[in-house]
C-alpha positions in Angstrom: 8.3 -25.4 -3.0 4.7 -24.6 -3.8 3.9 -21.0 -4.8 1.9 -19.2 -2.1 -0.4 -16.6 -3.5 -0.3 -13.0 -2.4 -3.8 -13.1 -1.0 -3.0 -16.0 1.2 0.2 -14.4 2.4 -1.6 -11.1 3.2 -4.5 -12.8 5.0 -2.1 -15.0 7.0 -0.1 -12.0 8.1 -3.2 -10.1 9.1 -4.4 -13.0 11.2 -1.0 -13.6 12.8 -0.5 -10.0 13.8 -4.2 -9.4 14.5 -3.8 -6.2 12.5 -5.3 -4.9 9.2 -3.1 -1.8 9.4 -0.7 -0.9 6.6 1.9 1.9 7.2 2.5 4.1 4.3 6.2 5.0 4.0 5.8 8.4 2.4 8.8 10.4 3.8 9.0 14.1 3.1 12.4 15.7 3.6 11.1 18.9 5.1 9.0 16.9 7.6 11.4 14.4 9.0 13.4 15.3 12.1 15.9 18.1 11.6 18.7 16.2 13.2 18.5 13.5 10.5 18.6 16.1 7.7 21.6 17.9 9.3 23.5 14.7 9.8 23.1 13.6 6.2 23.7 17.0 4.8 27.0 17.3 6.8 28.3 14.1 5.1 26.9 14.4 1.6 26.3 18.2 1.2 23.2 19.7 -0.5 22.7 16.8 -2.8 20.1 14.2 -3.8 22.3 11.6 -2.0 21.9 13.5 1.3 18.2 13.7 0.9 18.0 10.0 0.0 20.1 9.0 3.0 17.9 11.0 5.3 14.8 9.2 3.9 16.5 5.9 4.3 17.4 6.4 8.0 13.9 7.7 8.6 12.3 4.6 7.0 14.6 2.1 8.7 13.6 3.5 12.1 9.9 3.3 11.2 10.2 -0.3 10.0 12.0 -1.2 13.2 9.2 0.4 15.2 6.2 -1.2 13.6 7.3 -4.5 11.9 5.7 -6.6 14.6 2.4 -4.7 14.6 1.4 -4.6 10.9 1.3 -7.1 8.0 2.6 -4.7 5.3 4.1 -1.3 4.5 3.4 0.8 1.4 6.1 3.0 0.0 4.7 5.6 -2.4 7.1 5.8 -5.3 6.8 9.5 -6.0 8.4 10.3 -2.7 11.6 8.5 -3.9 11.5 9.3 -7.6 11.7 13.0 -6.8 15.3 12.5 -5.8 16.2 10.6 -9.0 18.5 7.6 -8.9 19.5 8.2 -5.3 15.9 8.2 -4.2 15.2 5.0 -6.1 18.1 3.4 -4.3 16.4 4.3 -1.1 13.2 2.8 -2.3 15.0 -0.5 -3.1 16.8 -0.5 0.3 13.5 0.2 2.0 11.8 -2.7 0.2 14.6 -5.1 1.0 14.8 -4.1 4.6 11.0 -4.4 5.1 10.9 -7.8 3.6 13.9 -8.9 5.8 11.8 -7.8 8.7 9.0 -10.1 7.6 6.7 -7.5 6.1 4.9 -7.6 2.9 5.5 -4.6 0.6 2.9 -2.9 -1.5 4.6 -0.6 -4.0 2.3 2.4 -4.6 3.1 3.4 -8.1 -0.3 3.4 -9.8 1.2 2.1 -13.0 -0.8 1.6 -16.2 -0.3 1.1 -19.9 -1.0 -1.5 -22.6 0.9 -4.1 -24.5 4.6 -4.5 -23.9 4.8 -1.4 -21.7 2.3 -2.8 -19.3 4.2 -6.1 -19.4 7.5 -4.3 -18.6 5.9 -2.4 -15.7 4.6 -5.8 -14.4 8.1 -7.3 -14.7 9.6 -4.4 -12.9 7.4 -4.5 -9.9 5.8 -7.9 -9.7 8.1 -10.3 -11.4 11.5 -10.9 -13.0 13.4 -9.2 -15.7 15.1 -10.8 -18.7 18.8 -10.2 -18.4 20.9 -11.5 -21.4 18.8 -14.6 -21.6 18.5 -15.1 -17.9 15.4 -14.6 -15.7 16.5 -12.6 -12.7 14.5 -10.9 -9.9 13.6 -7.3 -10.7 15.3 -4.6 -8.7 12.1 -2.8 -7.9 10.0 -5.9 -7.2 7.6 -5.8 -4.3 4.8 -8.2 -3.1 2.1 -6.1 -4.7 1.6 -3.0 -6.8 -1.2 -0.4 -7.2 -2.3 0.0 -10.8 -4.8 2.1 -12.7 -7.3 -0.1 -14.5 -9.1 2.5 -16.5 -7.3 1.5 -19.7 -9.2 -1.8 -19.6 -8.5 -5.5 -19.5 -5.5 -5.6 -21.9 -3.7 -3.1 -19.6 -4.3 -5.3 -16.5 -3.7 -8.7 -18.0 0.1 -8.6 -17.8 -0.1 -7.7 -14.1 -2.4 -10.6 -13.4 -0.1 -12.9 -15.4 2.8 -11.9 -13.2 0.7 -12.3 -10.1 -0.1 -15.9 -11.1 3.5 -16.7 -12.0 5.3 -15.2 -9.0 2.7 -15.2 -6.2 2.5 -11.4 -6.2 -0.6 -9.2 -6.2 -2.1 -5.9 -7.4 -4.6 -3.4 -6.2 -6.6 -1.7 -8.9 -8.0 1.8 -8.4 -11.7 1.6 -8.1 -13.0 4.4 -5.8 -10.2 6.6 -4.7 -10.1 8.8 -1.6 -9.3 12.2 -3.2 -12.0 14.9 -3.1 -12.4 15.1 -6.9 -12.6 11.3 -7.5 -16.3 11.7 -8.2 -15.6 13.8 -11.3 -15.2 10.6 -13.2 -15.7 7.7 -10.9 -19.2 8.7 -9.9 -20.5 9.3 -13.5 -23.7 7.4 -14.3 -23.1 4.7 -16.8 -26.2 2.6 -17.7 -27.8 3.4 -14.4 -24.8 2.7 -12.2 -21.8 4.8 -11.1 -18.6 4.1 -13.1 -16.8 2.9 -10.0 -19.2 0.0 -9.7 -18.5 -1.0 -13.2 -14.8 -0.9 -12.4 -15.4 -2.9 -9.2 -17.2 -5.6 -11.2 -14.3 -5.8 -13.6 -11.8 -6.2 -10.8 -13.8 -9.0 -9.3 -13.8 -10.8 -12.6 -10.1 -10.1 -13.4 -9.2 -11.7 -10.1 -11.0 -15.0 -10.6 -7.9 -16.9 -11.8 -5.9 -15.8 -8.7 -8.5 -16.7 -6.1 -6.8 -18.3 -3.1 -7.5 -20.6 -0.2 -8.4 -17.7 2.0 -11.4 -16.9 -0.3 -9.9 -13.8 -1.8 -8.1 -13.1 -5.0 -4.6 -11.6 -5.5 -6.2 -8.8 -7.6 -7.4 -6.3 -5.0 -9.1 -2.9 -5.2 -8.2 0.5 -3.9 -11.3 1.8 -2.1 -11.0 5.1 -0.3 -12.1 5.3 3.4 -13.4 8.9 2.8 -16.4 7.4 1.0 -17.9 4.9 3.4 -21.2 4.5 1.7 -19.5 3.6 -1.5 -17.2 1.3 0.3 -20.1 -0.7 1.7 -21.7 -1.0 -1.8 -18.4 -2.2 -3.3 -17.9 -4.7 -0.5 -21.2 -6.3 -1.4 -20.4 -6.2 -5.1 -16.9 -7.6 -4.7 -17.0 -10.5 -2.2 -13.7 -12.1 -3.3 -11.7 -8.9 -3.6 -9.2 -7.6 -1.0 -9.5 -3.9 -0.4 -6.6 -1.5 0.2 -8.2 1.4 2.0 -6.4 4.8 2.0 -7.7 7.9 3.6 -7.6 7.0 7.3 -6.2 9.7 9.7 -4.9 12.8 8.1 -7.4 12.6 5.2 -10.2 12.5 7.7 -11.6 9.0 7.7 -12.2 7.2 11.0 -12.4 3.6 12.1 -16.2 3.7 11.7 -15.7 4.8 8.1 -13.6 1.9 7.1 -15.6 -0.8 8.8 -17.9 -1.3 5.8 -14.9 -2.3 3.6 -14.5 -5.5 5.7 -16.6 -8.6 5.3 -19.0 -10.0 7.9 -16.1 -11.7 9.7 -14.0 -8.6 9.9 -11.7 -9.7 7.1 -11.0 -8.7 3.5 -9.3 -5.3 3.8 -6.2 -3.5 5.0 -6.3 0.1 6.0 -3.4 2.4 5.1 -2.2 5.4 7.1 0.9 7.4 6.1 1.3 10.9 7.5 -0.6 10.2 10.7 1.9 7.4 11.5 5.1 8.6 10.0 4.8 12.1 11.4 3.0 11.2 14.6 5.8 12.9 16.6 4.6 16.3 15.4 1.2 16.1 17.0 -0.3 15.4 20.4 -0.3 13.4 22.4 2.9 12.1 20.9 4.8 15.3 20.5 5.1 16.0 24.2 5.6 12.4 25.0 8.3 11.5 22.5 9.5 14.6 20.6 11.4 14.5 17.3 14.1 12.2 18.8 11.5 9.6 19.5 9.8 9.6 16.1 10.0 5.8 15.9 8.4 5.3 19.3 5.7 7.9 18.4 5.0 6.0 15.1 4.7 2.7 17.1 2.3 4.3 19.6 0.1 5.8 16.8 0.1 2.4 15.0 -1.0 0.6 18.2 -3.8 3.2 18.7 -5.0 2.8 15.1 -5.0 -0.9 15.4 -7.2 -0.8 18.5 -9.6 1.7 17.0 -10.1 -0.4 13.8 -10.4 -3.7 15.7 -13.1 -2.2 17.9 -15.1 -1.0 14.8 -14.9 -4.3 12.9 -17.9 -6.7 12.5 -17.4 -10.0 14.3 -19.0 -12.8 12.3 
């Protein structure tokens, strides 16, 4: 069977579901419904296992609620790592369950290093592992991984190699959504902000993975909270898929993300985490669904987000 590149798989899923929305699976134990916490604590006590089981049940319901509305989900690894081995088991279960539901999975780990360490990170999340002379699928493997490219090309090369070999992808941090991103990313370097130099590198790094859809499997993380910069990067990076965080709770709107898409309304996916996962806590969803209906609330919030973004997109 011919290898289908990540960019083609993502673009196809976006078209089929008519949705550029990615749901971030960032479960916080103190925010998930109390009945889930109590149920797991009653079985496993006050232990990491209890926490991890609660996160798993929360994630499973969210996936069941949105799998037909979105092309991908994005678990942020820190939310699982904080509970040690049990939390990582929940991450693995979540990835497998999401993929069984037909979703692509973007592991949000922001990994980076050089040499063998970068190669082993790439094996762990985008490829296979060598096990006593056999090449076996890695336990943590997802369809794509967020990475930090500020160590340069030799830190990115192993991830690109795995993407080429296994049909996976990566999203390199270019212009992030956090308030202090400009401390470094906006620094003037030879008359241009540093993030533009990084954007040009990412566009070049992805040339070998360019797909039939016109985009490469080496994408960029471009924060929705900086719409002007997003527009500039879109023009600079015509073959690069954008993963766009910052929508919803961080303050960005559909109008803010529109410039990250190309003239045909393609080329980007927009992530929302808290505004979807915890929609049951805010109106109009709180009174309509309550904590018991957190899955239905997440679905309704996802549908609303999809409509808002589709209305804002250019139609070429």
